[in-house]
BAVEXDO-725708 format. One line per field, with one value per residue: x negated, y, z of N, C-alpha, C, O, CB in turn; residue in three letters. Coordinates in nm, 3 decimals. Glycine has a CB too. Layout:
n.u = (X/...)
n.v = (Y/...)
n.w = (Z/...)
ca.u = (X/...)
ca.v = (Y/...)
ca.w = (Z/...)
c.u = (X/...)
c.v = (Y/...)
c.w = (Z/...)
o.u = (X/...)
o.v = (Y/...)
o.w = (Z/...)
cb.u = (X/...)
cb.v = (Y/...)
cb.w = (Z/...)
rest = (ALA/...)
// end
This chain:
n.u = (15.559/15.754/15.663/15.752/15.703/15.747/16.032/16.136/16.031/16.182/16.113/16.112/16.022/15.898/16.057/15.970/15.878/16.043/15.965/16.051/16.315/16.333/16.348/16.656/16.721/16.797/16.998/17.222/17.247/17.398/17.634/17.637/17.651/17.894/18.111/18.019/17.950/17.683/17.380/17.077/16.770/16.539/16.304/16.089/15.945/15.663/15.622/15.327/15.075/14.780/14.467/14.134/13.796/13.600/13.760/14.009/14.036/13.941/14.116/14.337/14.239/14.255/14.564/14.626/14.477/14.566/14.835/14.789/14.747/14.995/15.145/15.248/15.159/14.985/14.940/15.188/15.358/15.268/15.226/15.010/15.101/15.066/15.224/15.366/15.315/15.107/15.142/15.112/15.239/15.324/15.429/15.637/15.738/15.938/16.108/16.274/16.460/16.398/16.127/16.002/16.089/15.925/15.668/15.686/15.713/15.446/15.274/15.342/15.279/15.008/14.922/15.030/14.892/14.611/14.606/14.711/14.926/15.061/15.037/15.252/15.534/15.806/15.988/16.110/16.443/16.543/16.867/17.133/17.431/17.661/17.859/17.830/17.600/17.420/17.161/17.086/16.943/16.783/16.697/16.416/16.311/16.058/15.932/16.164/16.279/16.490/16.784/16.882/17.139/17.051/17.175/17.097/17.198/17.169/16.977/16.899/17.068/17.284/17.489/17.694/17.935/17.952/17.708/17.817/18.024/17.855/17.710/17.923/18.035/17.841/17.820/17.724/17.556/17.289/17.087/17.154/17.070/17.159/17.183/17.238/17.113/16.868/16.876/16.710/16.616/16.456/16.357/16.254/16.165/15.926/15.999)
n.v = (-11.491/-11.309/-11.203/-10.905/-11.004/-11.286/-11.289/-11.169/-11.345/-11.578/-11.802/-11.921/-11.907/-12.191/-12.415/-12.440/-12.751/-12.855/-13.052/-13.157/-13.217/-13.468/-13.583/-13.564/-13.821/-14.035/-13.947/-13.915/-14.174/-14.311/-14.213/-14.301/-14.565/-14.623/-14.464/-14.563/-14.820/-14.877/-15.005/-14.929/-15.076/-15.044/-14.942/-14.791/-14.562/-14.386/-14.201/-14.098/-13.922/-14.020/-13.868/-13.814/-13.846/-13.781/-13.624/-13.712/-13.944/-13.963/-13.815/-14.012/-14.233/-14.107/-14.132/-14.377/-14.487/-14.377/-14.448/-14.747/-14.772/-14.734/-14.920/-15.246/-15.494/-15.447/-15.566/-15.673/-15.479/-15.249/-15.187/-15.070/-15.026/-14.987/-14.838/-14.867/-14.659/-14.535/-14.416/-14.448/-14.586/-14.595/-14.817/-14.902/-15.092/-15.091/-15.150/-14.964/-14.672/-14.439/-14.406/-14.554/-14.273/-14.107/-14.214/-14.187/-13.933/-13.836/-13.934/-13.809/-13.481/-13.509/-13.534/-13.316/-13.119/-13.128/-13.028/-13.165/-13.158/-13.104/-13.366/-13.529/-13.691/-13.852/-13.958/-14.267/-14.398/-14.736/-14.882/-15.111/-15.276/-15.388/-15.540/-15.631/-15.752/-15.501/-15.279/-14.976/-14.653/-14.337/-14.069/-13.849/-13.563/-13.426/-13.189/-13.026/-13.065/-13.174/-13.460/-13.724/-14.003/-14.303/-14.570/-14.849/-15.092/-15.432/-15.463/-15.189/-15.033/-14.784/-14.713/-14.470/-14.385/-14.436/-14.325/-14.063/-14.073/-14.097/-13.892/-13.729/-13.820/-13.781/-13.497/-13.189/-13.289/-13.384/-13.214/-13.214/-13.264/-13.014/-13.021/-13.274/-13.328/-13.382/-13.586/-13.833/-14.157/-14.390/-14.623/-14.976/-14.955/-15.014/-15.044)
n.w = (-8.372/-8.605/-8.949/-9.182/-9.436/-9.384/-9.360/-9.589/-9.772/-9.666/-9.487/-9.154/-8.826/-8.688/-8.427/-8.073/-7.989/-7.707/-7.457/-7.201/-7.282/-7.302/-7.048/-7.041/-7.137/-6.942/-6.800/-6.983/-7.068/-6.885/-6.967/-7.192/-7.161/-7.030/-7.180/-7.465/-7.464/-7.457/-7.361/-7.217/-7.337/-7.238/-7.343/-7.535/-7.784/-7.921/-8.211/-8.408/-8.626/-8.673/-8.568/-8.744/-8.580/-8.301/-8.094/-8.120/-8.077/-7.794/-7.677/-7.710/-7.582/-7.335/-7.268/-7.309/-7.092/-6.862/-6.877/-6.863/-6.534/-6.494/-6.499/-6.415/-6.574/-6.815/-7.065/-7.128/-7.112/-7.287/-7.642/-7.919/-8.257/-8.623/-8.866/-9.195/-9.337/-9.200/-8.977/-8.606/-8.382/-8.021/-7.789/-7.545/-7.251/-6.966/-6.658/-6.557/-6.700/-6.622/-6.524/-6.756/-6.938/-6.818/-6.874/-7.201/-7.205/-7.111/-7.289/-7.512/-7.426/-7.352/-7.619/-7.718/-7.515/-7.604/-7.815/-8.059/-8.152/-8.402/-8.513/-8.415/-8.458/-8.380/-8.132/-7.996/-7.822/-7.729/-7.781/-7.663/-7.765/-7.554/-7.603/-7.840/-8.096/-8.172/-8.249/-8.117/-8.168/-7.980/-8.122/-8.089/-8.164/-8.230/-8.334/-8.396/-8.141/-8.078/-8.046/-8.260/-8.333/-8.435/-8.625/-8.715/-8.991/-9.157/-9.417/-9.503/-9.470/-9.258/-9.000/-9.052/-8.947/-8.688/-8.571/-8.609/-8.436/-8.182/-8.126/-8.098/-7.836/-7.660/-7.662/-7.497/-7.340/-7.396/-7.645/-7.958/-8.270/-8.515/-8.769/-9.041/-9.245/-9.123/-8.971/-9.039/-9.148/-8.957/-9.094/-8.967/-8.723/-8.485/-8.209)
ca.u = (15.673/15.795/15.656/15.842/15.684/15.799/16.159/16.178/16.023/16.288/16.032/16.136/15.916/15.963/16.152/15.853/15.930/16.082/15.923/16.166/16.446/16.336/16.440/16.761/16.765/16.841/17.147/17.295/17.242/17.509/17.761/17.656/17.711/18.071/18.201/17.990/17.894/17.566/17.290/16.955/16.689/16.407/16.221/16.040/15.823/15.603/15.535/15.229/14.970/14.661/14.337/14.013/13.738/13.597/13.841/14.165/13.994/13.927/14.261/14.441/14.186/14.309/14.686/14.643/14.412/14.635/14.949/14.758/14.745/15.126/15.226/15.180/15.087/14.985/14.943/15.328/15.453/15.223/15.141/15.010/15.119/15.040/15.321/15.344/15.267/15.002/15.171/15.062/15.316/15.255/15.551/15.640/15.901/15.956/16.221/16.366/16.448/16.350/15.984/16.033/16.109/15.804/15.544/15.693/15.714/15.308/15.216/15.403/15.246/14.895/14.898/14.996/14.792/14.500/14.597/14.734/15.098/15.085/15.070/15.349/15.663/15.916/16.001/16.238/16.489/16.642/17.003/17.163/17.546/17.708/17.955/17.780/17.464/17.409/17.111/17.102/16.824/16.832/16.534/16.414/16.239/15.902/15.900/16.277/16.330/16.634/16.794/17.018/17.144/17.021/17.237/17.089/17.263/17.118/16.976/16.846/17.174/17.292/17.617/17.691/18.051/17.919/17.635/17.845/18.065/17.789/17.705/18.082/18.037/17.721/17.863/17.609/17.451/17.151/17.066/17.162/17.045/17.273/17.146/17.240/17.050/16.764/16.875/16.634/16.648/16.309/16.325/16.108/16.082/15.879/16.076)
ca.v = (-11.356/-11.354/-11.061/-10.879/-11.085/-11.375/-11.257/-11.156/-11.495/-11.686/-11.847/-11.925/-11.991/-12.371/-12.424/-12.510/-12.839/-12.866/-13.197/-13.177/-13.277/-13.572/-13.653/-13.579/-13.958/-14.115/-13.920/-13.955/-14.358/-14.348/-14.194/-14.406/-14.706/-14.604/-14.427/-14.597/-14.983/-14.901/-15.006/-14.888/-15.175/-15.018/-14.974/-14.674/-14.544/-14.253/-14.194/-13.986/-13.948/-14.034/-13.764/-13.888/-13.780/-13.827/-13.568/-13.764/-14.099/-13.941/-13.817/-14.129/-14.308/-14.045/-14.135/-14.516/-14.494/-14.317/-14.562/-14.897/-14.724/-14.681/-15.069/-15.383/-15.576/-15.366/-15.628/-15.699/-15.338/-15.153/-15.206/-14.999/-15.048/-14.884/-14.876/-14.876/-14.516/-14.483/-14.358/-14.485/-14.617/-14.657/-14.856/-14.899/-15.160/-15.094/-15.177/-14.841/-14.580/-14.313/-14.444/-14.530/-14.152/-14.053/-14.218/-14.142/-13.769/-13.849/-13.951/-13.641/-13.401/-13.481/-13.487/-13.174/-13.052/-13.167/-12.952/-13.264/-13.166/-13.125/-13.462/-13.581/-13.739/-13.845/-14.047/-14.331/-14.495/-14.814/-14.927/-15.179/-15.263/-15.437/-15.619/-15.682/-15.744/-15.378/-15.205/-14.803/-14.589/-14.215/-14.031/-13.741/-13.472/-13.323/-13.025/-12.934/-13.030/-13.223/-13.578/-13.769/-14.117/-14.400/-14.697/-14.936/-15.210/-15.498/-15.398/-15.086/-14.960/-14.729/-14.654/-14.324/-14.299/-14.493/-14.227/-13.964/-14.089/-14.095/-13.744/-13.670/-13.882/-13.741/-13.340/-13.104/-13.375/-13.360/-13.133/-13.309/-13.198/-12.977/-13.057/-13.416/-13.382/-13.409/-13.756/-13.921/-14.332/-14.445/-14.784/-15.081/-14.889/-15.141/-15.047)
ca.w = (-8.416/-8.775/-9.011/-9.256/-9.548/-9.375/-9.339/-9.728/-9.829/-9.648/-9.385/-9.042/-8.711/-8.629/-8.285/-8.005/-7.894/-7.549/-7.409/-7.093/-7.280/-7.309/-6.928/-7.034/-7.163/-6.811/-6.776/-7.092/-7.059/-6.780/-7.046/-7.313/-7.104/-6.979/-7.290/-7.595/-7.457/-7.510/-7.252/-7.244/-7.360/-7.146/-7.438/-7.652/-7.855/-7.962/-8.303/-8.457/-8.758/-8.571/-8.692/-8.725/-8.522/-8.170/-7.985/-8.134/-7.993/-7.663/-7.638/-7.749/-7.463/-7.193/-7.212/-7.282/-6.989/-6.736/-6.902/-6.782/-6.419/-6.436/-6.533/-6.357/-6.693/-6.938/-7.215/-7.181/-7.107/-7.357/-7.727/-8.019/-8.389/-8.699/-8.977/-9.359/-9.422/-9.157/-8.841/-8.537/-8.263/-7.899/-7.764/-7.420/-7.231/-6.876/-6.607/-6.539/-6.785/-6.587/-6.557/-6.903/-7.041/-6.768/-6.968/-7.313/-7.179/-7.093/-7.425/-7.602/-7.357/-7.373/-7.781/-7.729/-7.437/-7.680/-7.951/-8.138/-8.146/-8.543/-8.546/-8.342/-8.569/-8.305/-7.986/-8.002/-7.714/-7.781/-7.679/-7.723/-7.765/-7.448/-7.626/-7.989/-8.122/-8.250/-8.172/-8.165/-8.114/-8.011/-8.173/-8.034/-8.293/-8.181/-8.408/-8.369/-7.996/-8.079/-8.050/-8.291/-8.299/-8.570/-8.598/-8.819/-9.023/-9.232/-9.577/-9.458/-9.448/-9.154/-8.966/-9.014/-8.877/-8.523/-8.561/-8.562/-8.267/-8.082/-8.126/-8.021/-7.714/-7.594/-7.641/-7.489/-7.258/-7.478/-7.783/-8.075/-8.405/-8.582/-8.895/-9.048/-9.333/-9.081/-8.936/-9.141/-9.096/-8.963/-9.104/-8.923/-8.595/-8.384/-8.084)
c.u = (15.669/15.738/15.751/15.827/15.774/15.996/16.237/16.147/16.078/16.228/16.088/16.053/15.985/16.014/15.996/15.949/15.944/16.067/15.990/16.252/16.447/16.381/16.595/16.833/16.812/16.962/17.250/17.321/17.383/17.615/17.777/17.706/17.851/18.145/18.166/17.962/17.780/17.473/17.150/16.837/16.553/16.309/16.183/15.911/15.766/15.517/15.449/15.163/14.805/14.528/14.245/13.923/13.720/13.700/14.001/14.147/13.989/14.067/14.364/14.394/14.295/14.439/14.702/14.550/14.525/14.792/14.921/14.781/14.922/15.216/15.154/15.080/15.064/14.972/15.071/15.421/15.388/15.145/15.137/15.024/15.136/15.145/15.280/15.270/15.172/15.025/15.165/15.194/15.295/15.399/15.572/15.762/15.858/16.112/16.308/16.342/16.417/16.163/15.934/15.976/15.964/15.700/15.540/15.670/15.482/15.209/15.232/15.297/15.062/14.809/14.901/14.928/14.625/14.518/14.646/14.906/15.136/15.096/15.189/15.473/15.777/15.903/16.124/16.304/16.576/16.740/17.021/17.319/17.572/17.804/17.919/17.675/17.426/17.329/17.118/16.989/16.868/16.669/16.550/16.279/16.154/15.938/16.058/16.290/16.443/16.643/16.900/16.997/17.107/17.050/17.206/17.134/17.156/17.114/16.926/16.972/17.228/17.445/17.661/17.772/18.004/17.828/17.679/17.974/17.985/17.728/17.817/18.092/17.923/17.762/17.731/17.504/17.311/17.171/17.066/17.102/17.161/17.246/17.155/17.146/16.869/16.740/16.808/16.620/16.503/16.321/16.171/16.060/16.062/15.941/16.176)
c.v = (-11.373/-11.197/-11.035/-10.967/-11.236/-11.391/-11.258/-11.304/-11.616/-11.779/-11.824/-11.977/-12.116/-12.324/-12.490/-12.605/-12.839/-13.054/-13.214/-13.202/-13.417/-13.636/-13.647/-13.735/-14.009/-14.065/-13.927/-14.111/-14.374/-14.302/-14.259/-14.537/-14.710/-14.550/-14.499/-14.765/-14.982/-14.900/-14.997/-15.025/-15.138/-15.024/-14.850/-14.651/-14.406/-14.255/-14.073/-14.057/-13.937/-13.953/-13.861/-13.807/-13.829/-13.755/-13.581/-13.893/-14.070/-13.912/-13.951/-14.230/-14.272/-14.109/-14.292/-14.555/-14.500/-14.422/-14.710/-14.858/-14.754/-14.815/-15.186/-15.456/-15.518/-15.420/-15.687/-15.557/-15.241/-15.219/-15.110/-15.067/-14.970/-14.947/-14.818/-14.770/-14.456/-14.440/-14.470/-14.532/-14.666/-14.687/-14.941/-14.963/-15.125/-15.107/-15.081/-14.730/-14.446/-14.318/-14.444/-14.376/-14.095/-14.079/-14.191/-13.948/-13.760/-13.834/-13.793/-13.522/-13.399/-13.489/-13.381/-13.093/-13.032/-13.069/-13.033/-13.259/-13.167/-13.312/-13.582/-13.582/-13.735/-13.949/-14.141/-14.402/-14.571/-14.825/-15.040/-15.227/-15.386/-15.552/-15.690/-15.715/-15.657/-15.310/-15.026/-14.732/-14.419/-14.170/-13.910/-13.649/-13.432/-13.182/-12.955/-12.978/-13.105/-13.376/-13.619/-13.895/-14.203/-14.540/-14.784/-15.059/-15.285/-15.478/-15.300/-15.000/-14.898/-14.701/-14.525/-14.271/-14.360/-14.370/-14.100/-13.976/-14.042/-13.963/-13.664/-13.738/-13.842/-13.558/-13.265/-13.201/-13.369/-13.279/-13.225/-13.244/-13.191/-13.027/-13.205/-13.439/-13.468/-13.531/-13.833/-14.098/-14.387/-14.586/-14.841/-15.013/-15.024/-15.151/-15.146)
c.w = (-8.560/-8.808/-9.099/-9.406/-9.508/-9.401/-9.482/-9.805/-9.779/-9.507/-9.238/-8.964/-8.674/-8.463/-8.197/-7.934/-7.742/-7.504/-7.287/-7.098/-7.323/-7.172/-6.960/-7.075/-7.038/-6.798/-6.864/-7.112/-7.014/-6.875/-7.153/-7.265/-7.079/-7.086/-7.440/-7.604/-7.464/-7.380/-7.316/-7.250/-7.281/-7.250/-7.501/-7.705/-7.880/-8.138/-8.394/-8.591/-8.695/-8.647/-8.633/-8.630/-8.337/-8.056/-8.002/-8.031/-7.839/-7.584/-7.622/-7.577/-7.327/-7.173/-7.207/-7.122/-6.867/-6.767/-6.826/-6.651/-6.392/-6.434/-6.468/-6.423/-6.823/-7.061/-7.229/-7.256/-7.205/-7.498/-7.829/-8.169/-8.520/-8.830/-9.101/-9.409/-9.315/-9.046/-8.738/-8.423/-8.119/-7.825/-7.608/-7.391/-7.076/-6.816/-6.559/-6.652/-6.741/-6.589/-6.716/-6.971/-6.950/-6.862/-7.121/-7.326/-7.188/-7.213/-7.546/-7.538/-7.364/-7.488/-7.750/-7.658/-7.520/-7.812/-8.084/-8.169/-8.293/-8.592/-8.458/-8.468/-8.475/-8.214/-8.002/-7.869/-7.792/-7.687/-7.735/-7.702/-7.632/-7.508/-7.784/-8.018/-8.208/-8.161/-8.218/-8.063/-8.107/-8.011/-8.151/-8.164/-8.251/-8.245/-8.419/-8.190/-7.984/-8.084/-8.143/-8.301/-8.432/-8.540/-8.710/-8.865/-9.096/-9.369/-9.563/-9.546/-9.331/-9.119/-8.909/-8.931/-8.733/-8.505/-8.487/-8.451/-8.165/-8.041/-8.052/-7.892/-7.672/-7.556/-7.600/-7.396/-7.270/-7.599/-7.849/-8.204/-8.510/-8.747/-8.943/-9.138/-9.260/-8.982/-9.031/-9.054/-9.082/-8.920/-9.029/-8.796/-8.521/-8.231/-8.028)
o.u = (15.589/15.753/15.841/15.925/15.852/16.060/16.346/16.226/16.048/16.313/16.109/15.999/16.102/16.001/15.923/16.046/15.847/16.147/15.981/16.321/16.545/16.450/16.664/16.950/16.931/17.049/17.365/17.420/17.471/17.715/17.884/17.790/17.918/18.260/18.253/17.952/17.735/17.483/17.114/16.825/16.465/16.226/16.286/15.803/15.840/15.405/15.506/15.177/14.738/14.495/14.251/13.968/13.802/13.722/14.090/14.219/14.032/14.113/14.447/14.471/14.369/14.451/14.775/14.577/14.560/14.850/14.999/14.876/14.966/15.328/15.034/14.967/15.127/14.985/15.089/15.489/15.452/15.041/15.243/14.952/15.226/15.145/15.186/15.185/15.149/14.922/15.206/15.237/15.248/15.477/15.506/15.868/15.737/16.213/16.419/16.229/16.412/16.091/15.859/15.869/15.886/15.645/15.433/15.630/15.415/15.111/15.162/15.227/14.999/14.687/14.796/14.891/14.544/14.429/14.629/14.981/15.240/15.154/15.183/15.493/15.849/15.807/16.235/16.224/16.654/16.734/16.956/17.342/17.488/17.813/17.978/17.615/17.394/17.361/17.149/16.960/16.948/16.571/16.654/16.182/16.206/15.967/16.067/16.318/16.501/16.542/17.010/16.883/17.144/16.987/17.289/17.115/17.048/17.215/16.857/16.967/17.225/17.519/17.668/17.752/18.049/17.868/17.637/18.009/18.022/17.702/17.807/18.189/17.899/17.738/17.632/17.383/17.229/17.282/16.996/17.110/17.227/17.339/17.074/17.086/16.794/16.635/16.877/16.616/16.438/16.310/16.056/15.941/16.144/15.931/16.229)
o.v = (-11.443/-11.099/-11.118/-10.992/-11.287/-11.485/-11.311/-11.361/-11.729/-11.820/-11.708/-12.083/-12.134/-12.215/-12.573/-12.583/-12.820/-13.146/-13.334/-13.224/-13.475/-13.738/-13.731/-13.767/-14.030/-14.150/-13.946/-14.152/-14.433/-14.373/-14.282/-14.605/-14.809/-14.593/-14.501/-14.829/-15.094/-14.808/-15.039/-15.078/-15.224/-15.116/-14.789/-14.703/-14.311/-14.292/-13.974/-14.167/-13.834/-13.975/-13.941/-13.698/-13.891/-13.810/-13.517/-13.929/-14.156/-13.959/-13.972/-14.275/-14.341/-14.152/-14.342/-14.656/-14.597/-14.465/-14.772/-14.930/-14.790/-14.824/-15.212/-15.484/-15.548/-15.351/-15.755/-15.532/-15.136/-15.284/-15.052/-15.165/-14.885/-15.061/-14.740/-14.775/-14.336/-14.414/-14.581/-14.421/-14.778/-14.594/-15.042/-14.938/-15.132/-15.086/-15.116/-14.700/-14.350/-14.239/-14.367/-14.357/-14.033/-13.988/-14.173/-13.873/-13.687/-13.762/-13.720/-13.470/-13.294/-13.470/-13.318/-12.989/-12.941/-13.053/-12.987/-13.351/-13.226/-13.359/-13.705/-13.492/-13.635/-14.026/-14.091/-14.467/-14.533/-14.800/-15.082/-15.211/-15.475/-15.657/-15.787/-15.706/-15.696/-15.277/-14.976/-14.747/-14.368/-14.206/-13.849/-13.698/-13.337/-13.081/-12.835/-12.881/-13.102/-13.437/-13.566/-13.940/-14.153/-14.614/-14.793/-15.152/-15.227/-15.475/-15.299/-14.932/-14.992/-14.667/-14.481/-14.174/-14.283/-14.296/-14.045/-13.876/-13.967/-13.938/-13.569/-13.694/-13.940/-13.505/-13.282/-13.178/-13.352/-13.283/-13.323/-13.122/-13.278/-13.070/-13.277/-13.547/-13.553/-13.568/-13.903/-14.130/-14.425/-14.648/-14.799/-15.010/-15.114/-15.248/-15.125)
o.w = (-8.621/-8.735/-9.113/-9.476/-9.588/-9.448/-9.506/-9.880/-9.818/-9.428/-9.204/-8.996/-8.640/-8.407/-8.252/-7.861/-7.668/-7.522/-7.260/-6.999/-7.370/-7.179/-6.902/-7.056/-7.063/-6.782/-6.824/-7.173/-7.078/-6.859/-7.211/-7.323/-7.111/-7.090/-7.527/-7.709/-7.483/-7.299/-7.426/-7.139/-7.274/-7.245/-7.527/-7.679/-7.852/-8.171/-8.440/-8.643/-8.684/-8.764/-8.540/-8.594/-8.268/-7.948/-7.947/-7.939/-7.762/-7.480/-7.533/-7.492/-7.257/-7.059/-7.122/-7.058/-6.799/-6.668/-6.754/-6.619/-6.283/-6.383/-6.470/-6.383/-6.925/-7.163/-7.330/-7.355/-7.215/-7.491/-7.851/-8.193/-8.522/-8.877/-9.117/-9.498/-9.324/-8.985/-8.771/-8.394/-8.102/-7.803/-7.582/-7.448/-7.056/-6.882/-6.520/-6.691/-6.819/-6.650/-6.777/-7.030/-7.022/-6.926/-7.178/-7.415/-7.262/-7.232/-7.617/-7.625/-7.379/-7.493/-7.744/-7.712/-7.497/-7.896/-8.197/-8.202/-8.320/-8.690/-8.461/-8.549/-8.475/-8.220/-8.020/-7.801/-7.879/-7.567/-7.831/-7.582/-7.626/-7.444/-7.829/-7.911/-8.320/-8.047/-8.326/-7.944/-8.184/-7.947/-8.174/-8.222/-8.192/-8.181/-8.448/-8.119/-7.875/-8.116/-8.126/-8.288/-8.538/-8.465/-8.801/-8.786/-9.108/-9.439/-9.665/-9.648/-9.252/-9.211/-8.795/-8.859/-8.647/-8.415/-8.386/-8.390/-8.076/-7.923/-7.975/-7.829/-7.601/-7.447/-7.671/-7.391/-7.179/-7.652/-7.826/-8.192/-8.567/-8.815/-8.884/-9.136/-9.308/-8.930/-9.106/-8.935/-9.180/-8.815/-9.026/-8.762/-8.500/-8.156/-7.918)
cb.u = (15.621/16.013/15.538/15.841/15.508/15.737/16.164/16.092/15.905/16.303/15.903/16.227/15.884/15.782/16.341/15.745/15.873/16.283/15.765/16.202/16.535/16.227/16.417/16.791/16.657/16.757/17.162/17.227/17.115/17.507/17.783/17.518/17.650/18.104/18.193/17.865/17.930/17.533/17.308/16.925/16.675/16.374/16.275/16.061/15.838/15.478/15.593/15.101/14.998/14.623/14.279/13.943/13.803/13.453/13.802/14.223/13.818/13.830/14.317/14.385/14.014/14.330/14.798/14.579/14.311/14.657/14.958/14.596/14.675/15.198/15.233/15.273/15.161/14.895/14.829/15.414/15.459/15.134/15.155/14.900/15.197/14.863/15.463/15.475/15.411/14.953/15.316/14.956/15.377/15.133/15.586/15.622/15.952/15.887/16.203/16.337/16.547/16.425/15.965/16.205/16.297/15.769/15.495/15.833/15.830/15.291/15.312/15.621/15.323/14.858/14.991/15.078/14.785/14.501/14.443/14.674/15.182/14.945/14.952/15.376/15.650/16.036/16.030/16.222/16.560/16.600/17.152/17.072/17.608/17.773/18.092/17.789/17.417/17.541/16.980/17.295/16.682/16.956/16.473/16.374/16.295/15.717/15.817/16.438/16.364/16.713/16.806/17.086/17.271/16.861/17.385/17.009/17.394/17.151/17.099/16.674/17.247/17.208/17.661/17.705/18.240/17.825/17.605/17.860/18.077/17.708/17.706/18.243/18.056/17.568/17.988/17.652/17.470/17.085/16.949/17.315/16.933/17.297/17.021/17.366/17.044/16.732/17.021/16.448/16.746/16.200/16.315/15.955/16.174/15.710/16.137)
cb.v = (-11.174/-11.401/-11.033/-10.732/-11.104/-11.398/-11.123/-11.026/-11.531/-11.792/-11.782/-11.963/-11.902/-12.543/-12.572/-12.411/-12.927/-12.793/-13.221/-13.117/-13.203/-13.600/-13.570/-13.476/-14.049/-14.101/-13.810/-13.901/-14.444/-14.267/-14.076/-14.434/-14.746/-14.490/-14.267/-14.506/-15.084/-14.798/-15.135/-14.776/-15.196/-15.133/-15.067/-14.548/-14.603/-14.218/-14.257/-13.943/-13.803/-14.218/-13.542/-13.916/-13.659/-13.812/-13.420/-13.816/-14.168/-13.831/-13.738/-14.234/-14.252/-13.875/-14.050/-14.604/-14.380/-14.099/-14.593/-14.969/-14.561/-14.550/-15.108/-15.483/-15.694/-15.281/-15.742/-15.758/-15.259/-15.068/-15.317/-14.931/-15.103/-14.858/-14.832/-14.874/-14.391/-14.403/-14.286/-14.394/-14.688/-14.544/-14.941/-14.773/-15.370/-15.013/-15.250/-14.773/-14.581/-14.277/-14.589/-14.538/-14.037/-14.105/-14.344/-14.205/-13.717/-13.970/-14.100/-13.577/-13.432/-13.526/-13.516/-13.119/-13.150/-13.335/-12.911/-13.398/-13.024/-13.038/-13.491/-13.485/-13.914/-13.848/-13.940/-14.430/-14.434/-14.936/-14.836/-15.251/-15.278/-15.326/-15.534/-15.609/-15.850/-15.302/-15.270/-14.720/-14.626/-14.139/-14.059/-13.773/-13.360/-13.389/-13.041/-12.973/-12.877/-13.163/-13.621/-13.715/-14.140/-14.397/-14.686/-14.947/-15.188/-15.586/-15.367/-15.067/-15.018/-14.622/-14.723/-14.250/-14.335/-14.678/-14.206/-13.884/-14.226/-14.185/-13.701/-13.715/-14.020/-13.775/-13.317/-12.947/-13.501/-13.497/-13.045/-13.351/-13.271/-12.808/-13.014/-13.480/-13.246/-13.304/-13.824/-13.827/-14.448/-14.363/-14.821/-15.082/-14.758/-15.129/-14.947)
cb.w = (-8.371/-8.831/-9.079/-9.262/-9.573/-9.258/-9.264/-9.800/-9.835/-9.809/-9.404/-9.030/-8.553/-8.614/-8.297/-7.901/-7.915/-7.529/-7.387/-7.035/-7.363/-7.360/-6.776/-7.098/-7.221/-6.674/-6.737/-7.204/-6.927/-6.617/-7.083/-7.393/-6.972/-6.844/-7.301/-7.641/-7.556/-7.625/-7.161/-7.130/-7.510/-7.017/-7.525/-7.609/-7.974/-7.823/-8.364/-8.330/-8.899/-8.541/-8.665/-8.862/-8.566/-8.129/-7.973/-8.321/-8.042/-7.652/-7.736/-7.957/-7.432/-7.190/-7.293/-7.431/-6.990/-6.745/-7.075/-6.794/-6.419/-6.534/-6.704/-6.339/-6.725/-6.936/-7.248/-7.040/-6.945/-7.260/-7.769/-8.001/-8.383/-8.724/-8.949/-9.442/-9.467/-9.225/-8.835/-8.517/-8.299/-7.805/-7.891/-7.367/-7.288/-6.856/-6.527/-6.390/-6.850/-6.428/-6.501/-6.913/-7.040/-6.639/-6.958/-7.356/-6.938/-7.037/-7.489/-7.542/-7.229/-7.302/-7.905/-7.732/-7.293/-7.710/-7.973/-8.065/-8.063/-8.622/-8.569/-8.196/-8.648/-8.377/-7.839/-8.106/-7.583/-7.823/-7.675/-7.714/-7.921/-7.359/-7.610/-8.080/-8.157/-8.290/-8.159/-8.127/-8.221/-7.901/-8.333/-7.849/-8.360/-8.268/-8.609/-8.487/-7.965/-8.202/-7.932/-8.409/-8.234/-8.622/-8.577/-8.825/-9.103/-9.208/-9.658/-9.488/-9.484/-9.160/-8.897/-9.108/-8.933/-8.493/-8.673/-8.672/-8.223/-8.099/-8.265/-8.113/-7.708/-7.715/-7.513/-7.417/-7.279/-7.527/-7.814/-8.102/-8.470/-8.558/-8.907/-9.081/-9.447/-9.040/-8.931/-9.176/-9.232/-8.864/-9.284/-9.053/-8.489/-8.359/-8.088)
rest = (MET/LEU/GLY/ILE/PHE/ASP/VAL/LEU/THR/GLY/ARG/THR/LYS/PRO/VAL/LYS/ALA/ASN/LEU/ASP/ARG/LEU/PHE/ALA/ILE/PRO/GLY/VAL/ALA/VAL/THR/LEU/GLU/LEU/SER/ALA/ASN/LEU/LYS/SER/ALA/ASN/ARG/ALA/GLY/VAL/CYS/TYR/LYS/PRO/ALA/SER/GLY/SER/ALA/PHE/GLU/ASN/THR/ARG/ALA/GLU/PHE/MET/ASN/VAL/LEU/ARG/THR/MET/VAL/SER/ASP/PRO/ASP/ARG/SER/ILE/TYR/VAL/SER/LYS/ASP/GLU/TYR/GLY/TYR/GLU/TRP/VAL/VAL/ILE/GLN/ASP/ASP/GLU/LEU/GLU/SER/LEU/THR/THR/LYS/ILE/HIS/LEU/ILE/ASN/LYS/THR/LEU/GLU/ASP/HIS/SER/PHE/SER/PRO/ALA/LEU/LEU/LEU/SER/ALA/PHE/ARG/PHE/GLN/GLU/THR/GLU/ALA/ASP/GLN/VAL/VAL/TYR/TRP/VAL/TYR/LEU/TYR/LYS/LYS/GLY/THR/PHE/TYR/PRO/PHE/VAL/PRO/LEU/SER/GLY/GLN/ARG/ARG/ASP/ASN/GLU/ARG/GLU/LEU/VAL/LEU/LYS/ALA/ILE/VAL/GLY/THR/ASP/ILE/PRO/VAL/GLU/PRO/ASP/LEU/GLU/SER/TRP/LEU/PRO/PRO/TRP/GLY/LEU/PRO/VAL)
// end
């Protein structure tokens, strides 16, 4: 709830993440395949800032143990990496997008349930052009509860025009971030 001081100083209450929105990805994948020549690469990742201490280590161990029981070959399907900014990525490969989405939701929800939601940054789902060698990501911003497309090109450039076309194609099938300034390029995605 916002107080009078918050209103006077221009502060706004952050949007609470709606993790169930992640489950819109399998449905929108059909639209993307038919209308944009994009097919899911069945690969996704969750990015978060790891906290120090045993509570965070126990939480990480909890979701990693559950994930390992959900896949037939954990060494091939799940890996963890750190980026140059100290963020940690849990990357998952799965044969089915629905199952992959469930695993991504599990990681986000476990961190949220153990009060580590401030550490969550984003989740990214990888798609591949069916007629070209172009990778496209759908990025879920945890703190905003919205998605946006990210189309990286070589040399840390991006295809803004293609991103806007993809936004138009999905329409209201998924909640797309309306503030284009928030469509930050997550370069070097390990997904």
